[in-house]
DRENRO-539588 format. One record per atom (N, C-alpha, C): x, y, z. Coordinates in steps of 0.05 Angstrom, whole numbers, plus 5000, padded with zeros to 4 digits. Example, Ala and Ser with C-alpha at 12.3 -4.5 7.8 and 13.67 -1.06 7.14 Angstrom:
BEGIN
526448865156/524649105156/526449345156/525749555142/527349795143/525850015157/
***
This chain:
BEGIN
501649765001/500050005001/501650264999/504050265014/505750495015/506850544988/507550334974/508750364946/506750494926/504050404930/501950484913/501450794919/501450864944/501151154951/503451314943/505851224943/508151364932/507751414901/507051224888/506451254859/504251454855/502151454870/499751624869/500751924871/502351954894/503452224899/505252334876/507052134865/508752224843/507052314818/505152144811/503752184787/501952444788/500652494813/498952724816/500852964815/503152964827/504753204826/505853254799/506853034784/507653084757/505453194738/503153094744/500653204728/500553494733/500453574758/500053844765/502354024753/504753954755/506854124745/506954114715/505853894701/505753894672/504254134662/502654274679/501054494670/502754764673/505054764681/506655004686/506955154661/507655024641/508355154614/505855274602/503355194611/501055294600/500155514618/501555724620/501055944639/498856134625/497956324639/495956504628/497256724609/499856724610/501356894592/501956744567/501556894545/501956754518/504856684513/506656834520/509456784515/510756634538/509256554559/510456394581/512856524594/513356784594/515356904608/514457034633/516257054651/515757174679/517857354687/517257524707/519257684721/519357594750/521657674762/521957574791/519557644808/518357464822/516157524840/513457484826/513357454800/510657394788/509457134794/506757134798/505656874805/505656694782/506356444786/506456244764/503756084768/502056104745/499555964747/500055654746/498555514765/498955234768/496155114772/495854904758/493254734760/493754464764/492154304777/492254024779/490353904763/490753654754/488853524736/487653264746/489253044745/488152794753/490252634769/489452414780/491052254795/490251964791/492251784793/491551514790/494051334793/493551064792/496050874795/498050934772/500550944779/502551004759/502650784737/502150534744/502350334723/500050324706/497850454713/495350454695/494850744687/496050844666/495751124658/492851194651/491151004642/488351094635/486351064659/487350954681/485650964705/486251214722/484951414716/485351664730/482851774741/483251914763/480852034777/481452334783/479452474792/479952754797/482052784820/483553004817/485853034834/485153044863/482753164870/482053204896/480053004906/479752764892/478152564901/479452414925/482052434927/483452314950/482452454975/481952314996/480652435021/482552605036/485152605033/486952765048/488253005033/487253055009/488553254993/486853504987/484153484992/482353694984/482553925002/483054184990/483254435006/480354505012/480054735026/477454855032/476354995008/478055084988/477055224965/478755174942/477455114918/479055104894/477155184871/478455284851/476955404826/477455224803/475255154789/475654994764/476555164742/478255054725/479155194700/477155124677/476655304659/474855254637/476455064619/475154834611/476454624596/475954654566/477854584551/477454564521/476354284514/475454264489/474553994481/476653784483/479153844475/481253654474/481953564504/481853764523/482353694551/480253504561/477753564554/475653364564/475953094553/476553064527/476952804512/479352664526/481352824537/483652694549/483452624578/480952694587/480352634616/481552844636/482253074628/483453284644/481153444656/481153464683/479253644695/481153844715/481954074702/483854234715/482554414736/483754434759/482954604781/485354744791/484854974805/487155124818/488354944840/491154954839/492554784859/493054964884/493354814907/494154944932/496955044933/498454964916/501355074915/501455364906/502855534921/503155814914/506055844904/506555914878/509155944867/509356224856/511556344863/512456594854/515156544839/515556674814/517856634799/520356724814/522256524814/524956574828/524756614857/522556554869/522156594898/522456294912/524656274928/525156014942/523055984966/522355734969/520355684991/521455425005/521655435032/522555205046/520655125067/519754865063/517754755082/515354935084/514155025063/511855185064/509355015067/507755105085/505354955092/503254975070/502254765059/500154775039/497354755050/496854565068/494354555082/494554345107/492754355125/492554205145/490054045145/490153785153/487853605148/487653425172/485353365182/484653175202/483252935190/484252695195/483152445183/482752245205/480552095202/479851895221/478451675205/478951405212/477651185200/478851105172/481551175169/482951085144/485450955151/486350775134/488850645138/490850675115/492350895115/494250975094/496951055107/499051045090/501551155096/502351355074/502251605080/502651805060/505151975065/506452065044/508552265047/507452535056/508652675073/507752945082/508453175065/510353125047/511353365031/512453295004/512953504987/514253464963/516453684960/518453624944/520353824937/520353864906/519954124899/520054194871/522454344863/524054254843/526354404831/525454504804/525154754800/524454884776/526955004765/527354954737/529855034724/529155234702/529355484706/528755704685/531255784671/531155844645/533355974631/532456254629/533356414647/532856714646/529956754656/527956764637/525156854646/523256654638/523956394633/521856204627/522555944640/520455774645/520755524658/520955304637/523155144638/523554934615/523754654628/524254634654/524754364665/523854364694/522954124703/521854114730/522653844742/523553834765/524053584779/522353604805/520753364810/519053344831/519953104848/520453144874/521552944890/519752924915/518352694920/516752674945/518452604969/517652704991/519152625017/518052375026/519052165014/517951885023/519151795050/521151935059/522151835087/520451965110/519052185104/517652295127/514552235120/513552015132/510851935128/509251945153/506551945150/504951935174/502851705169/502351575190/500351345190/497451445195/495551385178/492751455182/491351185190/490751145214/489750905224/486650925228/485450695235/482450705236/481450765266/483250755284/482350775312/482751055324/484051235311/484551495321/484551715301/483951955309/484052185292/486952285290/487752345264/490552415260/490552715248/492352875259/492853145248/495253135229/494653195202/496853185183/497253465171/499653545169/500553795157/502153745131/500953825110/502253795082/503954035077/506253995066/508154215061/509654165034/511054385026/512654335000/514754545000/517054474986/519254634983/519654704952/520354964947/520955034920/523755134917/525255024898/527955144894/528155184865/529555404856/530055494830/532955484822/533455374798/536055364787/536055454758/538355614749/538455714722/539755484705/538855444683/539855254663/540055394636/541855284620/542355404593/541255224572/538555214573/536955074553/535055264539/535155294513/533355484500/530455394504/528455564507/525755504511/524555354488/525555404462/524555254439/525454984439/527654904453/528754644453/528354474479/526354564492/525954454517/524954164517/523754084494/522653814490/524553614477/526953704471/528753524457/529953314474/529753344500/530753144518/529052884517/526452914507/524752674504/525152534478/526752634460/527052514434/529252284434/528452074421/530351844417/531151854387/532052084376/532352114347/534651934336/536751874351/538951724339/537951444335/536551304355/535551054351/533351044329/531751224329/529351234308/530351274281/532651434277/533751484252/535051204241/536151054261/537250784254/534950604244/532750634256/530350464248/529550554220/529650804214/528850914188/530750794167/533350794172/535450684154/534950394148/534150244169/533549974167/531049914148/529050104153/526650084134/527450134106/529150334102/529850414074/531450184062/533150044075/534449824064/532549594057/530749534074/528749324069/527149394043/526249654042/524749744019/526349733993/528949773995/530549753970/530849473962/531049283979/531248993973/528448913960/526349023969/523848953957/523549063929/524249313926/524449443899/525949283880/528249203887/530149043869/528748773863/527448653882/526148393874/523948433855/522248643860/519948683843/520748753815/522948933814/523849023787/524948783771/526348593785/527248363772/524948183764/522948183778/520548013769/519248143745/519048413745/517748553722/519448503696/522048533698/523748483676/523548223665/523348013683/523547743673/520747633662/518547723674/515947623666/514147833655/513648043671/511448223665/512148373640/514348513639/514848683617/514948533590/515748283590/515948103566/513048063557/511248003575/508447953569/507048203559/507448423572/505948673564/506848773537/509348783533/510348903507/510648723486/509348473488/509448303466/507748393441/508848423418/507548503395/506948283376/504648233370/504148033350/504248153321/505147983303/505748093277/503148163263/501148013264/498448083251/496247953266/493748013258/491447913272/491247613269/491847513244/491447213238/493247063256/495647153259/497546983276/496747003304/495647233312/494747263340/492347103345/490447043326/488246893331/488846593331/490946523318/491646233320/493346173345/494446363358/496046323382/494146283405/494646063421/492946023444/493646223468/491446333477/492046533499/492446383525/494046503541/494646373568/495146593588/495046503613/495746673635/493646903638/494747133643/492947363649/491247463626/492047403601/490547483578/488047323574/487947073584/485546913580/483346973599/483647153619/481547223637/480747523633/481347613609/480647903601/477547953604/476047753597/473147793598/471947763628/473647713648/472847683675/474047853695/476147993686/477948133705/476548383716/474648493701/473048723711/470248663717/469648413722/466948313731/466548443760/464148523765/463648643791/464048443813/465448523834/465848323857/463448283873/463548083888/461248023909/461348253928/458848323937/458448523957/459948803949/459248883924/460549113914/459949363927/457549393938/456749623954/458449653979/458949433992/460449434016/463349494010/464449403989/467149473980/467349763973/465449883960/465350153953/465450323980/463850243998/463550394024/466350394039/467550154039/470150124052/472350284039/472250324013/474350443998/473950743998/471750853987/471751123980/471151314005/469151244021/468151424042/468851354069/469751094075/470251024101/467951044119/465551004109/463151034124/462650804143/464350594140/464050364157/465450424186/466850644187/468450694212/466750824234/465051034229/463651174252/462050994270/460450804258/458950634276/460350474296/462450324287/464050174307/465350354327/466250584318/467550794337/465650894358/463150954349/461051064368/460350834387/460050594377/459250364396/461550334416/464050324408/466250294427/466450524447/465850774438/466051004455/463950984476/461450924468/459250894488/459850674509/460950444500/461550224517/463750294537/465850414527/468150514546/467150734564/465450914554/464551114572/462751014594/461350804590/459650654610/461550544631/463750414622/465750284640/466950504657/467950724645/469250944659/467251074680/464751094672/462651214691/462351034714/462350774711/462050594733/464350604753/466750684742/469150724759/469451004771/467551184762/467851464768/470551574761/471551514738/474051594729/473851834710/475951984707/475952224691/475652174661/476651944649/475951894620/473051894613/471251874633/468251864627/467352134615/466152134592/465352394579/462652454587/461952714593/459352804598/457552744575/454852754582/452952704559/453052934538/453653174547/453753404528/455953374507/458353264517/460553224499/459853004480/458752794488/457752584470/455952674446/454152854456/452152964435/453853134416/455753294427/457453464409/458953304389/460053054395/461252894377/459452774356/456952704365/455052614346/454352824326/453753064334/453053284318/455253364299/457753344309/460053384290/459853204266/459352954270/459152754249/456652804233/454452834245/451852874232/451853114214/452753334223/452653614208/455053654190/457253514193/459553574178/460253314160/460853104173/461852864160/459652734142/457352704153/455252564137/454452744112/454052994114/453353144087/455753114068/458153134077/460353094057/460452824046/459552634061/459552354051/457452334029/455052464034/452852444015/453552603989/454952843992/455952993970/457952843954/459752693965/461752533952/460552323937/458452183947/457051983933/455452063910/454352303911/452952423887/454952483865/457152613874/459152693854/460252443839/460752223855/461851983844/459951843826/457451853835/455351703817/454951843789/455252113790/454752263766/457252293747/459452183757/461952213741/462151973720/462651733728/462851523708/461251273719/459751153703/458150923713/459250663705/461050653686/462050393677/465250413673/466350183675/469350183669/469550183640/471950263629/472550263602/475250143597/475349983577/477849843569/479150013547/481650063548/482950223529/484750053512/484450063487/485849923467/487350113450/489850093444/491550283428/491650183400/491050393383/491650333354/494250473346/494750473321/497250583311/496950903313/494751013311/494451293309/493051423332/491351303344/489751423367/488851223388/488151333411/487051153432/484151133427/483050883428/480250823426/479150713452/476950853460/475750763486/473250613479/473150373488/470750213486/469850073510/467350023516/466549883539/467849593540/468649523562/469749263565/467749033565/468248833550/466548603547/466748423569/464448363582/464348193606/462847933598/464147703603/462947443596/460547403613/458647253601/456047183617/456547013640/458146833639/458846663662/461846673669/462546693695/465346713702/466946473695/469346533688/471546313681/472146163705/472445913702/473345753725/476245803733/476745833758/479445883766/481045613772/483345593759/484845353762/485645283792/485745043799/486744983827/489545083831/489845203856/492445333862/493645183888/496245173891/497445093915/496745253939/496645153963/495645263987/497045543991/499645573985/500945813991/500446053971/498845963949/497846173930/495246243934/493946143954/491146213959/490846483976/488246543981/487846823993/488946864020/488546704039/489546754067/492546754069/494046554058/497046574062/498146824046/496946904022/497747134009/497447404024/494847414036/494347644053/496047654078/496747434089/498647434113/501347524105/502347464082/504947534073/505047834067/502647924053/502548204045/502448394068/501348314092/501348494115/503948474132/505148234133/507548204150/509848374142/510448364115/512648514105/512548814110/510248964103/510149254111/510349284142/509049094157/509349134186/512049114197/513748964184/516548934193/517949204194/516849404180/518149664180/517549844204/515349764219/514349954240/514349874268/515449644277/515349554305/516649744324/519049844316/520550044334/518950294338/517950404315/516450644319/513850614332/512650374327/510050314340/510350294370/512450194380/513050144407/513250434421/514650624407/514950894419/512051034419/510451004398/507951134397/506051024419/505950764422/504050634443/504950734470/507650724477/508450804502/508051094508/507851264486/507051544491/504251594494/502451444479/499651494479/498451364502/499351134510/498250974532/499950974557/502151114556/503951114580/504751394588/506951434601/507751704610/509951824592/510551704570/512451794552/511452034537/513252174525/512652414508/513952364480/512252364458/513252314431/513452584417/515752634405/515852894391/517252844363/518052614357/519452544330/517352514307/515952714302/513752714283/514952704253/517252814250/518552794222/519152504216/520452364236/521152094231/518551924227/516551994243/513951834239/512951864212/512952124202/511952174174/513652034153/516352024157/517951864136/517251564138/517051474161/516151174164/513551124152/511451314154/509051284141/509251274112/510851444101/511051454072/512451194062/514351094077/515650844069/513650614070/511850624089/509850404091/508050414067/507150644060/505350684035/506650594011/509250654006/510650543983/510850243984/511450154008/511849854011/509149704003/506849824013/504349694010/503749693979/504149933965/503449953939/505149733922/507649713929/509449523913/508549233919/507949183943/506948913949/504348833936/502449023934/500048983921/500348933891/501949083878/502349063850/503548783844/505648703861/506748443855/504948223861/503548213882/501647983889/499347993871/498348213863/495948223844/497048113816/499348183808/500348103783/500647803782/501847683803/502147393805/499447243804/497447383819/494847263819/493547263792/493747463775/492647473748/494347263730/496847243734/498247053719/497346763724/496346723749/495246443755/492446423746/491446613730/488546593719/486446633739/487146773762/485246823785/484147103781/481747143773/480647393766/479247543791/479247413812/477847523836/479847683851/480547913842/482748073854/481648313870/479248373869/478048623881/478248613911/476948423925/477248433954/479948343963/481348163948/483848083957/485848313957/485748473938/487648713937/487048903959/484548933968/483849093991/485048984017/484948714021/485948594044/489048574044/490248574019/493048584018/494248814033/493149044028/494049284042/493049294070/490649244074/489349284100/490149074121/491548864114/492348664134/494348764152/495748994147/497649104167/496249194193/493749264190/492149344213/491749104232/491548874221/491248614237/493848564252/496148594238/498748554253/499048764274/498349004270/498549214290/497049134316/494549014312/493048944335/494248704349/495548514333/496948294345/499148394363/500548584353/502748724369/501648854393/499248974391/498149084416/497548884438/496748644429/496248424447/499048344461/501248324446/503748264455/504648484474/504348744467/505248964483/503848974511/501248904510/499748914535/500548704556/501048454545/501648244565/504548174567/506148274551/509148194552/510748444559/510048684551/511648924559/510649084580/508149154580/507049334600/506349174626/505949324647/504949214673/502249314680/500649344660/497849434665/496249214680/494149314695/492349124707/489649254710/487549114716/484849214719/483349254693/480749214695/478849204670/478849474659/479049704673/478949964661/481050034642/483549964652/485950024633/485949814611/485449574615/485649384593/483249434572/480749494582/478549534563/479049804545/480050004558/480550244545/482750194522/484950054529/487050004511/486149854486/484849614493/483949444470/481649564454/479949724468/477549824454/478550054433/480050224443/480950444424/483050354405/484750154412/486750054392/485149894371/483149764379/481549604360/480549794338/479450044347/478450224328/480750334310/483050384323/485250494308/486050284287/486350034293/487149834276/485349794253/482549814260/480549794239/480650044220/481250274231/481750494213/484450474195/486350334207/488750274190/488050064168/486349884176/485549694154/484149814131/482250024138/480750154116/482650334100/484450474115/486150664100/488350524083/489850344093/491750204077/490450014057/488049914064/486649754045/486149914019/485250164024/484550334001/487050383985/489250433998/491850483983/492550233967/492450003979/493149763965/491249713940/488649753944/486849713923/487349903901/487950143908/488450353884/491150263870/493150163883/495450083868/494749833851/493349653861/492549403845/490749503822/488949683825/487149763804/488649903781/490650073789/492150203768/493850003753/494849793766/496249573752/494549443733/492149353741/490349193724/489449373700/489049643703/488349793681/490649813662/493149853671/495449863654/495749583638/495449373652/495749123640/493949063617/491449133620/489349053601/488749263581/490249483583/489949693561/492149623539/493749433542/495949373524/495249143506/492749023510/492148793491/489748893474/489248743453/487248803436/484648633441/482348763440/479748633446/478048583420/476948373418/475348333393/472548493397/
***
């Protein structure tokens, strides 16, 4: 219990001093003796970052008066409920064993530190660094059989450091290690590009650029491979409306997200935790989607429907390009039997694993920042990694779709979508590994919040990268079948 209370004191104090840089002054600069605005937010077990409660919910911390700070929407969604802190801070003013408040407690059994020491490090007129140290040696026992008088105090010490205010966050960066991860991803991508280029040179380019001497010789030559499925390759896929919804608009995402949000909000409310959203905020989120996202969705559908209704096959003549509707056979061509490793599930598994191999290091930092106490600031590296993953997915999709068509398998629509989207499944599997092998989380609140929101994120990744993969495969198929002549 003493260790748990020590963690509680540390996290609540760190949360409160994390608000120091968000002063009421726009430039965050102070003069000697100026009051430093300080707010406290939430408190909870250190090992469960999502299990947080109001700062003054602890029975021995609440002062006689405190003032709520007006919250922004982002602060509410983050579970922050900021109130004025009982700490009185003046810029560059030292305080030694300053009394914060006195409290009488009876009927409780806790061991709590009676004070904290704060070291604030300003470069000239701004605060860039804070060290918070609890006095764990000086504790008081709150027992059940007698009333105890507790006096809470704190010490403030200021030191000058030579860190520019603009570079105060660089200490949280792991740039050298992350750049090494980027270089590793680039090398892996170059190997894939070389492999695919070799494949194209050996098979694909030879097939596409094949020029038949005349029509008679072409008619006598038996068609094989991808050419023989030309009447089936643009046949409408099964559940085409569902595929269109998953690709163009992403309208399959809001309903699962809203259901997950309501479920997790119910769990947080039962715990009386700060992540529980008020009913008014829930209605604001619903209205944002209803009044903004849904009308744009309808508008996009109308524009898409009025643009082009049918696919067109393009055949090249010697003088001009001729556009003609693609001929679709009345009955689909039978797909030849394939070995097990050329079927849908093994191919989808390979298509997702290779792009995922680029992101585990970066993914670990992101998860530890979003669901832990880390701070992530390497957004440039994250953007580079994201672009590399997009390129990797596009290349993998073109390669696997090409191999599928060469095997006379014309059902490429859904498979190309899951080729790219399967990386979202691997991210969720990594989340399971992170939860039970790396983190020390416990309790249904923390676990349900992590898996609930990460399931929505992974589902969004499936839709997003699935669309990228489908677009790459579609462009490949169009390019392949515009190079042959149709009767």
